[in-house]
C-alpha positions as CSV (number, residue, x, y, z in Angstrom):
1,M,-132.2,41.7,-187.7
2,T,-132.5,45.4,-188.3
3,L,-130.9,48.4,-186.7
4,D,-133.1,50.6,-184.5
5,V,-132.4,54.1,-183.2
6,V,-134.2,55.4,-180.0
7,T,-134.1,59.2,-179.7
8,F,-134.4,61.4,-176.6
9,G,-134.4,65.2,-176.5
10,C,-134.3,67.9,-179.0
11,R,-134.9,68.3,-182.8
12,L,-131.1,68.3,-183.3
13,N,-131.0,64.8,-181.8
14,A,-133.9,63.8,-184.1
15,Y,-131.9,65.0,-187.1
16,E,-128.7,63.2,-185.9
17,S,-130.6,60.0,-185.3
18,E,-131.3,59.9,-189.0
19,A,-127.6,60.5,-189.7
20,I,-126.9,57.6,-187.3
21,R,-129.1,55.4,-189.4
22,L,-127.2,56.4,-192.5
23,R,-123.7,56.0,-191.0
24,A,-124.5,52.7,-189.3
25,G,-126.1,51.5,-192.5
26,E,-123.0,52.3,-194.4
27,A,-121.1,50.2,-191.9
28,Q,-123.7,47.4,-192.3
29,L,-124.3,47.3,-188.6
30,R,-127.1,44.9,-187.8
31,D,-128.9,43.3,-184.8
32,A,-128.3,46.4,-182.7
33,V,-130.1,49.4,-181.2
34,V,-128.6,52.9,-180.8
35,V,-129.9,55.0,-177.9
36,N,-129.4,58.7,-178.6
37,T,-129.6,60.3,-175.2
38,C,-130.3,63.7,-173.8
39,A,-128.7,65.4,-170.8
40,V,-130.7,68.5,-170.4
41,T,-132.4,67.3,-167.1
42,A,-131.8,64.5,-164.6
43,E,-135.2,63.1,-165.7
44,A,-134.0,62.8,-169.3
45,V,-131.0,60.8,-168.1
46,R,-133.1,58.6,-165.9
47,Q,-135.5,57.8,-168.7
48,S,-132.7,56.9,-171.1
49,R,-131.3,54.4,-168.5
50,Q,-134.7,53.0,-167.9
51,T,-135.2,52.5,-171.6
52,I,-131.8,50.8,-172.0
53,R,-132.8,48.2,-169.3
54,R,-136.2,47.6,-170.9
55,L,-134.6,47.1,-174.4
56,K,-132.3,44.5,-173.0
57,R,-135.1,42.7,-171.2
58,E,-137.1,42.5,-174.4
59,N,-134.3,41.2,-176.5
60,P,-131.3,39.9,-174.4
61,A,-129.3,39.0,-177.5
62,R,-129.4,42.4,-179.1
63,R,-126.4,44.7,-178.7
64,I,-127.0,48.2,-177.3
65,L,-124.9,51.3,-178.2
66,V,-125.4,54.5,-176.2
67,T,-124.6,57.9,-177.6
68,G,-125.8,61.5,-177.3
69,C,-125.3,64.3,-174.8
70,A,-125.7,62.1,-171.7
71,A,-123.2,59.6,-173.0
72,Q,-120.8,62.4,-173.9
73,T,-120.9,63.9,-170.4
74,Q,-121.3,60.6,-168.4
75,P,-119.6,57.9,-170.5
76,Q,-118.4,55.8,-167.5
77,A,-121.8,55.7,-166.0
78,Y,-123.4,54.2,-169.1
79,A,-120.4,51.9,-169.7
80,A,-120.9,50.5,-166.2
81,M,-124.4,49.3,-167.1
82,A,-124.5,45.6,-167.8
83,E,-126.9,46.1,-170.6
84,V,-124.6,48.4,-172.6
85,D,-122.2,47.1,-175.2
86,G,-120.6,50.4,-176.3
87,V,-120.6,54.1,-175.7
88,L,-120.0,56.7,-178.5
89,G,-119.5,60.4,-178.1
90,N,-121.4,63.1,-180.0
91,A,-118.7,63.4,-182.6
92,E,-118.1,59.7,-183.0
93,K,-121.8,58.8,-183.5
94,L,-121.7,60.6,-186.9
95,T,-118.9,58.5,-188.3
96,A,-119.4,55.2,-190.2
97,Q,-116.1,54.0,-188.9
98,A,-117.3,53.9,-185.3
99,Y,-120.1,51.5,-186.2
100,A,-117.9,49.4,-188.5
101,D,-115.4,48.9,-185.7
102,F,-118.1,48.1,-183.2
103,G,-119.6,45.6,-185.7
104,T,-116.3,43.7,-186.0
105,G,-115.6,43.7,-182.3
106,N,-112.5,46.0,-182.8
107,S,-113.8,48.9,-180.8
108,E,-113.1,49.8,-177.2
109,K,-116.3,50.0,-175.1
110,I,-116.0,53.7,-174.7
111,R,-115.2,55.9,-177.7
112,V,-115.7,59.4,-176.5
113,N,-113.2,62.1,-177.3
114,D,-112.9,65.7,-176.1
115,I,-115.9,67.5,-177.7
116,M,-114.2,70.9,-177.1
117,S,-111.6,69.9,-179.7
118,I,-114.2,69.8,-182.5
119,R,-113.9,72.9,-184.6
120,E,-116.2,72.2,-187.6
121,T,-119.7,70.9,-188.3
122,A,-120.5,69.4,-191.6
123,G,-123.8,68.8,-193.2
124,Q,-124.9,65.1,-193.0
125,M,-127.0,65.1,-196.2
126,V,-130.0,63.5,-194.4
127,D,-133.0,63.3,-196.7
128,H,-135.2,60.8,-194.8
129,F,-137.0,61.3,-191.5
130,E,-138.8,58.3,-190.2
131,G,-142.3,59.1,-189.1
132,H,-142.0,62.8,-190.0
133,T,-143.6,64.8,-192.8
134,R,-141.4,67.8,-192.1
135,A,-137.6,67.7,-192.4
136,F,-135.0,68.9,-189.9
137,L,-131.9,70.5,-191.1
138,Q,-128.9,71.0,-188.8
139,V,-127.2,74.3,-189.4
140,Q,-125.3,74.8,-186.1
141,N,-124.0,72.8,-183.2
142,G,-122.5,73.6,-179.8
143,C,-122.7,76.7,-177.7
144,D,-120.2,79.4,-176.6
145,H,-122.4,80.5,-173.7
146,R,-122.1,79.1,-170.2
147,C,-125.5,79.5,-168.5
148,T,-125.1,78.4,-164.9
149,F,-127.7,75.6,-165.1
150,C,-126.8,74.1,-168.4
151,V,-124.6,71.0,-169.1
152,I,-125.2,71.0,-172.8
153,P,-122.0,72.9,-173.9
154,Y,-120.0,70.0,-172.3
155,G,-122.0,67.5,-174.4
156,R,-122.0,69.5,-177.6
157,G,-118.8,71.6,-177.5
158,N,-118.3,75.1,-178.7
159,S,-120.5,76.8,-181.3
160,R,-119.8,75.9,-184.9
161,S,-121.8,76.3,-188.1
162,V,-122.5,74.3,-191.2
163,P,-121.2,76.4,-194.2
164,L,-124.0,78.3,-195.9
165,G,-123.6,76.6,-199.3
166,A,-123.9,73.1,-197.7
167,V,-127.1,74.2,-195.9
168,V,-128.6,75.4,-199.2
169,Q,-127.6,72.2,-201.0
170,E,-129.2,70.0,-198.3
171,A,-132.3,72.2,-198.3
172,R,-132.6,71.7,-202.0
173,R,-132.2,67.9,-201.7
174,L,-135.0,67.8,-199.0
175,V,-137.4,69.7,-201.3
176,E,-136.6,67.4,-204.2
177,K,-137.4,64.5,-201.8
178,G,-140.9,66.0,-201.4
179,F,-140.7,67.8,-198.1
180,A,-142.9,70.9,-198.1
181,E,-141.5,72.2,-194.8
182,I,-137.9,72.4,-193.3
183,V,-137.1,73.2,-189.7
184,L,-133.6,74.7,-189.1
185,T,-132.1,73.2,-186.0
186,G,-129.1,73.8,-183.7
187,V,-128.0,74.1,-180.1
188,D,-127.8,77.9,-180.3
189,L,-129.4,78.6,-183.6
190,T,-129.2,82.4,-183.5
191,S,-125.4,82.2,-183.1
192,Y,-125.2,80.8,-186.6
193,G,-122.3,82.0,-188.8
194,A,-120.1,83.7,-186.2
195,D,-117.4,81.1,-186.8
196,L,-117.6,81.2,-190.6
197,S,-115.8,83.4,-193.1
198,G,-117.6,86.7,-193.3
199,A,-119.7,85.8,-190.3
200,P,-123.1,85.5,-192.1
201,A,-125.8,85.7,-189.4
202,L,-129.0,83.6,-189.2
203,G,-130.9,86.2,-191.2
204,T,-128.5,85.8,-194.1
205,L,-128.9,82.1,-194.0
206,V,-132.7,82.4,-194.0
207,E,-132.6,84.9,-196.9
208,K,-130.4,82.6,-199.0
209,I,-132.5,79.5,-198.4
210,L,-135.7,81.2,-199.4
211,K,-134.1,82.8,-202.4
212,L,-132.1,79.8,-203.7
213,V,-134.7,77.2,-203.0
214,P,-137.8,78.8,-204.4
215,A,-139.8,75.5,-204.3
216,L,-139.6,75.3,-200.5
217,Q,-143.1,76.1,-199.2
218,R,-142.4,76.5,-195.5
219,L,-139.3,77.3,-193.5
220,R,-139.4,77.1,-189.7
221,L,-137.0,78.0,-186.9
222,S,-136.5,75.8,-183.9
223,S,-135.7,77.3,-180.5
224,I,-134.0,80.7,-180.7
225,D,-132.4,83.1,-178.3
226,S,-134.3,86.3,-179.1
227,I,-131.6,88.7,-177.9
228,E,-129.4,87.4,-180.7
229,A,-131.9,87.9,-183.5
230,D,-130.1,90.0,-186.1
231,D,-131.7,92.9,-188.1
232,L,-131.9,90.9,-191.3
233,L,-133.7,88.0,-189.5
234,M,-136.2,90.5,-188.2
235,R,-136.7,91.8,-191.7
236,M,-137.2,88.2,-193.0
237,I,-139.8,87.6,-190.3
238,A,-141.6,90.8,-191.3
239,E,-141.5,90.3,-195.1
240,E,-141.2,86.6,-195.9
241,E,-144.5,84.7,-195.6
242,R,-142.7,81.4,-196.2
243,L,-140.9,81.9,-192.9
244,M,-143.4,80.5,-190.5
245,P,-144.7,82.8,-187.7
246,H,-143.9,80.5,-184.8
247,F,-141.0,81.2,-182.4
248,H,-140.0,79.1,-179.5
249,L,-137.9,81.2,-177.1
250,S,-135.3,80.2,-174.6
251,V,-136.7,82.4,-171.9
252,Q,-136.1,80.3,-168.7
253,S,-137.3,83.0,-166.2
254,G,-139.3,86.2,-166.1
255,D,-137.3,87.7,-163.2
256,D,-134.3,89.8,-164.0
257,M,-132.3,88.8,-160.9
258,I,-132.8,85.1,-161.6
259,L,-131.8,85.7,-165.2
260,K,-128.6,87.2,-164.0
261,R,-128.0,84.3,-161.7
262,M,-128.6,82.0,-164.7
263,K,-126.1,84.0,-166.7
264,R,-128.6,84.7,-169.4
265,R,-128.1,87.5,-171.8
266,H,-131.6,89.0,-171.9
267,S,-134.0,90.7,-169.5
268,R,-137.7,90.2,-169.2
269,A,-138.1,93.5,-171.1
270,D,-136.1,92.1,-174.0
271,T,-138.5,89.1,-174.3
272,I,-141.5,91.4,-174.3
273,A,-139.9,93.8,-176.8
274,F,-139.1,90.9,-179.2
275,C,-142.6,89.5,-179.1
276,D,-144.1,93.0,-179.6
277,A,-141.8,93.7,-182.6
278,V,-142.6,90.4,-184.3
279,R,-146.4,90.8,-183.6
280,R,-146.4,94.3,-185.2
281,H,-145.4,92.7,-188.5
282,R,-147.0,89.3,-188.1
283,P,-150.1,89.6,-186.0
284,D,-150.8,85.9,-186.3
285,A,-147.4,85.0,-184.7
286,A,-147.3,82.5,-181.9
287,F,-144.7,82.3,-179.2
288,G,-143.6,79.4,-177.1
289,A,-141.0,79.5,-174.4
290,D,-138.9,77.3,-172.1
291,F,-139.1,78.0,-168.4
292,I,-137.2,76.6,-165.5
293,A,-139.4,76.4,-162.3
294,G,-137.8,76.6,-158.9
295,F,-134.3,77.8,-159.9
296,P,-132.0,78.1,-156.8
297,T,-132.7,81.3,-154.8
298,E,-136.0,82.0,-156.6
299,D,-138.5,83.4,-154.1
300,D,-142.2,83.9,-154.4
301,D,-142.0,87.3,-156.0
302,M,-139.4,86.1,-158.5
303,F,-141.6,83.2,-159.5
304,E,-144.7,85.5,-159.9
305,N,-142.6,87.5,-162.4
306,S,-142.3,84.4,-164.5
307,L,-146.1,83.9,-164.4
308,K,-146.7,87.5,-165.3
309,L,-144.3,87.3,-168.2
310,V,-146.5,84.8,-169.9
311,D,-149.2,87.4,-170.3
312,D,-146.9,90.4,-170.7
313,A,-145.2,88.8,-173.7
314,G,-148.2,87.0,-175.1
315,L,-146.8,83.5,-174.8
316,S,-149.1,80.7,-175.7
317,A,-147.1,77.5,-175.3
318,L,-144.9,76.7,-172.4
319,H,-142.2,74.0,-172.0
320,V,-141.8,73.8,-168.2
321,F,-138.8,72.1,-166.6
322,P,-138.6,71.7,-162.8
323,Y,-135.1,72.7,-161.9
324,S,-132.7,69.8,-161.5
325,P,-129.0,70.3,-160.7
326,R,-126.7,69.1,-163.5
327,P,-123.3,67.8,-162.3
328,G,-120.4,70.3,-162.7
329,T,-122.6,73.4,-163.3
330,P,-122.4,76.6,-161.1
331,A,-126.1,76.4,-160.3
332,A,-125.6,73.0,-158.7
333,R,-123.6,74.8,-156.0
334,M,-126.3,77.4,-155.3
335,P,-128.8,77.2,-152.4
336,R,-131.6,74.9,-153.7
337,L,-135.3,75.1,-153.0
338,A,-137.3,72.3,-151.4
339,G,-138.4,69.7,-153.8
340,D,-142.1,70.2,-153.1
341,V,-141.7,73.9,-153.8
342,V,-140.1,73.2,-157.2
343,R,-142.8,70.7,-158.2
344,E,-145.6,73.1,-157.1
345,R,-144.2,75.9,-159.1
346,A,-143.8,73.7,-162.2
347,V,-147.5,72.7,-161.8
348,R,-148.6,76.3,-161.6
349,L,-146.6,77.3,-164.7
350,R,-148.0,74.3,-166.6
351,R,-151.5,75.3,-165.6
352,K,-150.8,78.8,-166.8
353,G,-149.6,77.3,-170.1
354,E,-152.8,75.3,-170.5
355,A,-154.9,78.4,-169.9
356,V,-153.1,80.6,-172.5
357,L,-153.1,77.8,-175.0
358,A,-156.9,77.3,-174.6
359,A,-157.4,81.1,-175.1
360,R,-155.4,81.0,-178.3
361,L,-157.3,77.9,-179.6
362,D,-160.6,79.7,-178.9
363,A,-159.4,82.8,-180.8
364,M,-158.5,80.6,-183.9
365,T,-161.8,78.8,-184.0
366,G,-163.9,79.9,-187.0
367,S,-160.9,80.9,-189.1
368,V,-159.5,79.3,-192.2
369,R,-155.8,78.2,-192.1
370,A,-153.3,76.6,-194.5
371,V,-152.3,73.3,-192.8
372,L,-149.5,70.9,-193.5
373,T,-151.0,67.5,-193.1
374,E,-149.2,64.8,-191.1
375,R,-149.8,61.1,-190.3
376,G,-152.3,60.2,-187.7
377,G,-155.1,62.5,-188.9
378,I,-153.6,65.8,-187.8
379,G,-151.9,68.8,-189.4
380,R,-150.1,71.9,-188.4
381,T,-151.0,75.6,-189.0
382,P,-148.2,78.1,-189.9
383,C,-148.0,78.9,-186.2
384,F,-147.5,75.2,-185.5
385,T,-150.8,74.7,-183.8
386,P,-152.0,71.0,-184.2
387,V,-155.3,70.4,-186.0
388,V,-157.3,67.2,-185.9
389,L,-158.5,66.8,-189.5
390,E,-161.9,65.7,-190.5
391,G,-161.7,63.8,-193.8
392,A,-159.1,61.8,-195.7
393,H,-155.8,63.4,-196.6
394,V,-152.3,62.6,-198.0
395,P,-149.6,63.3,-195.4
396,G,-147.1,66.0,-196.3
397,T,-149.4,68.2,-198.4
398,L,-150.6,71.7,-197.8
399,R,-154.4,72.0,-197.5
400,T,-156.9,74.7,-196.7
401,V,-158.7,73.9,-193.5
402,A,-161.7,75.5,-191.8
403,I,-161.2,75.5,-188.1
404,T,-164.4,74.2,-186.5
405,G,-163.5,73.9,-182.8
406,R,-160.9,72.6,-180.4
407,T,-160.1,69.9,-177.9
408,A,-158.0,70.5,-174.7
409,D,-154.8,71.1,-176.6
410,R,-155.5,71.2,-180.3
411,L,-157.9,72.5,-183.0
412,T,-160.3,70.6,-185.1
413,G,-160.9,71.4,-188.7
414,A,-162.6,70.4,-192.0
415,L,-160.6,70.1,-195.2
416,Q,-161.7,72.5,-197.9
């Protein structure tokens, strides 16, 4: 039987799941499923455990390996599940030896080492992404910041970067494999390069990729911390049309006091200033943002500041997370809001997100856009807006599309 990988969470996890397929394939692991977990919320952990139980019910003879951030931070909890045959840490999951040992029965049930001891991150030379027409490219891992709500540094370790030359080499391989678009991924992407010789910043990396891989048609950034955007990155945004004008920001709150209690490094004014600066050079830019609803001590006025920030910064796509305490984080010890208040605020933020998205879709109707086609009859504009395509197309190609209308959350368009 085959090896399957089930992925939860971020684009970095999606990239690493492809690396897992390669490393486990090198070890000739068969008749197994690897569950690559996420720890960002309690709900993500719950869903992973539910999936593990379902997988075992569907195929009792198949072995289950669990890895990812939740496995790194809660290895004993997963190992205690009767359905689980082995637990691998975030470093171990990227080594062929871990799968070889598991396949021969020579591995202990838990193989999770101290993630803080990891000092380097190497490129995985992944050039296949199952079900995707765009490629992910890991350039950074870990985080040196300690936001009070976040458990991810304990799952990923300290910030470390893939050397610039290795990134360019992998980008070139991906283009040779036929990918028209590459998405740079990392835990704290805008901290790229601080640990490397000469400390090249993210802007330098973007410049080198676009210069040294001229056949690359589109380069996209995953979630960024706007306060860390360096001057060269801002120039690349302004001058390089191949750098896509879509920016997903780690905002979390629109209230300065809550941002301080979160131990964030930006203010609401910083978010507005970044969006305004980008929009001056790229008027078609789109901005998404992560928000936590109902953070401990958040009162009504503080929450209203988050709602207002959506309009003040011109955000058009919201990722809303109801606050859930993560074990061992400072925020878990802060006075919490009632559950119904947290849920109600999450609903209001999501409704706000739906409203601003609808307004942006209306504004784009009647325009002509360059769209990267995908499977399932859709494509993506440069600002990452999904378009339902009318007419046959080959996935993974750039096409000119006339935008004819919209549904609730995406555009419709006719191929030109």
